[in-house]
C-alpha positions in Angstrom: 83.0 111.0 81.4 82.2 107.5 80.5 82.1 104.9 83.3 83.1 101.3 83.6 80.6 98.7 82.3 79.1 96.1 84.6 81.1 93.5 82.8 84.4 95.4 83.4 83.5 95.8 87.1 82.6 92.1 87.5 85.7 90.9 85.6 88.0 93.2 87.6 86.4 92.3 91.0 86.8 88.6 90.2 90.4 89.0 89.0 89.5 87.9 85.5 91.1 90.9 83.8 94.9 91.3 83.4 97.6 93.4 81.8 96.6 96.6 80.0 92.9 95.9 80.6 93.5 95.8 84.4 95.6 98.9 84.2 92.9 100.7 82.3 90.3 99.8 84.9 92.7 100.9 87.7 93.4 104.2 86.1 89.7 104.9 85.7 89.1 104.0 89.3 91.7 106.5 90.5 89.7 109.4 89.0 86.1 108.2 89.3 84.5 108.0 92.7 81.2 106.6 91.3 82.9 103.6 89.8 84.9 103.1 93.0 81.7 103.0 95.0 80.1 100.6 92.5 83.2 98.3 92.6 82.9 98.2 96.4 79.3 97.1 96.0 80.2 94.5 93.3 83.0 93.1 95.5 80.6 92.8 98.4 78.2 90.9 96.3 80.9 88.5 95.0 82.2 87.9 98.6 78.7 87.2 99.8 78.2 84.7 97.0 81.5 83.0 97.8 80.5 82.7 101.4 77.1 81.3 100.6 78.7 78.8 98.2 81.3 77.7 100.9 78.5 77.5 103.5 76.5 75.2 101.2 79.5 73.0 100.6 80.4 72.9 104.3 76.7 72.2 105.2 75.1 68.8 105.7 75.0 66.3 108.5 78.4 67.1 109.9 77.7 70.8 110.2 74.2 70.1 111.7 75.8 67.7 114.3 78.5 70.3 115.1 75.9 73.0 115.6 73.7 70.8 117.7 76.7 69.9 119.9 77.6 73.6 120.2 74.1 74.5 121.3 74.0 71.7 123.8 77.4 72.4 125.2 77.6 76.2 125.1 73.9 76.9 125.9 71.6 79.6 124.5 73.5 82.6 125.8 76.4 81.9 123.5 74.1 81.3 120.6 72.3 84.6 121.3 75.6 86.5 121.5 76.7 85.0 118.2 73.4 85.9 116.5 73.5 89.5 117.9 77.1 89.9 116.6 76.2 88.5 113.2 73.1 90.8 112.9 75.2 93.8 113.9 77.8 93.1 111.2 75.2 92.3 108.6 73.4 95.5 109.3 76.5 97.5 108.6 77.1 98.5 112.2 80.7 99.0 113.4 82.6 95.8 113.8 84.9 96.0 116.9 87.5 93.3 117.7 89.6 93.6 120.8 88.8 97.3 121.2 89.7 98.3 117.6 87.1 99.4 115.1 87.3 97.4 111.9 86.6 98.2 108.2 87.0 96.1 105.0 89.4 95.9 102.2 88.1 95.7 98.6 91.0 95.0 96.2 93.1 93.1 95.7 91.1 90.3 97.3 92.6 88.2 99.9 94.7 85.5 98.2 95.0 87.4 94.9 97.9 86.8 92.6 99.2 90.0 91.1 101.3 90.1 87.9 103.2 93.0 89.3 103.2 95.2 92.4 104.6 98.1 90.4 101.6 100.5 90.0 99.1 98.1 91.6 96.0 99.7 93.0 94.8 99.0 96.5 91.2 99.9 97.5 89.3 99.7 100.8 86.0 100.8 102.3 85.5 104.2 103.8 85.3 104.0 107.6 84.2 107.5 108.4 84.0 111.0 106.8 87.4 112.8 107.1 89.4 109.7 108.0 93.2 109.7 107.2 94.4 106.3 105.9 97.8 104.6 106.0 98.4 101.6 103.7 101.2 99.2 104.7 102.6 96.4 102.5 104.9 93.9 104.1 106.6 90.7 103.1 105.7 87.4 104.8 108.4 88.1 107.5 106.7 91.3 108.4 109.4 93.6 106.9 108.1 96.8 105.4 107.9 96.8 101.6 106.0 100.0 101.1 103.7 102.4 103.0 101.7 105.5 102.0 99.0 107.8 103.3 95.9 109.4 101.9 92.5 110.8 102.7 91.0 108.7 99.8 90.1 105.0 99.8 92.5 104.2 97.1 96.3 104.2 96.7 98.5 103.2 93.8 101.9 101.7 94.5 104.9 103.3 92.8 105.7 102.2 89.3 109.3 101.5 90.2 108.5 99.2 93.2 110.5 96.0 92.9 109.6 92.8 94.7 110.5 89.1 94.6 108.3 87.2 92.1 106.5 84.3 93.7 106.7 85.6 97.2 103.8 86.2 99.5 103.0 89.7 100.8 100.4 91.2 103.1 98.6 94.5 103.1 96.5 96.4 105.6 95.1 99.8 106.2 94.9 101.8 109.4 92.7 104.9 109.8 92.9 107.9 112.0 89.4 109.3 112.5 88.5 112.9 113.2 87.5 112.1 116.8 91.1 110.9 117.5 90.2 107.2 117.5 91.6 104.6 115.1 90.3 101.8 112.9 92.0 99.0 111.0 91.4 96.4 108.4 92.5 92.8 108.8 95.7 91.9 106.9 95.0 90.5 103.4 97.6 88.3 101.6 98.6 88.3 98.0 101.3 86.8 95.8 103.5 88.4 93.2 103.3 86.3 90.1 106.7 85.1 88.7 
């Protein structure tokens, strides 16, 4: 079996591939765990690069003044807590918010514009071996558009799914782990292109 090229991976992860090319990549990802794993890594690199770029743009005198004010007002204990949390997340430890274990989405990226939801592929990170995942897609009012379950980290929406073009939608994944606990992604938004 041939695998996706690095160029195909990067183009798909950065949403630069459309139409039949995107469909070909998605079809391959459904059957190839190696390429799915590589896409997860590529997407992580792209997200890191975007965060670094935003941090550089947001940097400067204003950010330094705000940080100094925060340290002076909040004290070293808050700074230490934030540094410990950042280290834990950067090292790949479990992220926990309000008692719920978190894991990440991969594709479509938050804010993506999809030409069609019909047959669209949704991909997320594996939270634990043996997890059972439920993908939910809602409209911006929170009404259910579609949901499905799998033990994989990928689901394709039905080819006959119809949605309003130009509307905003949200998707998130919940996981039931083998020890009976649950985990969840944050909701990611996307638009259906008119």
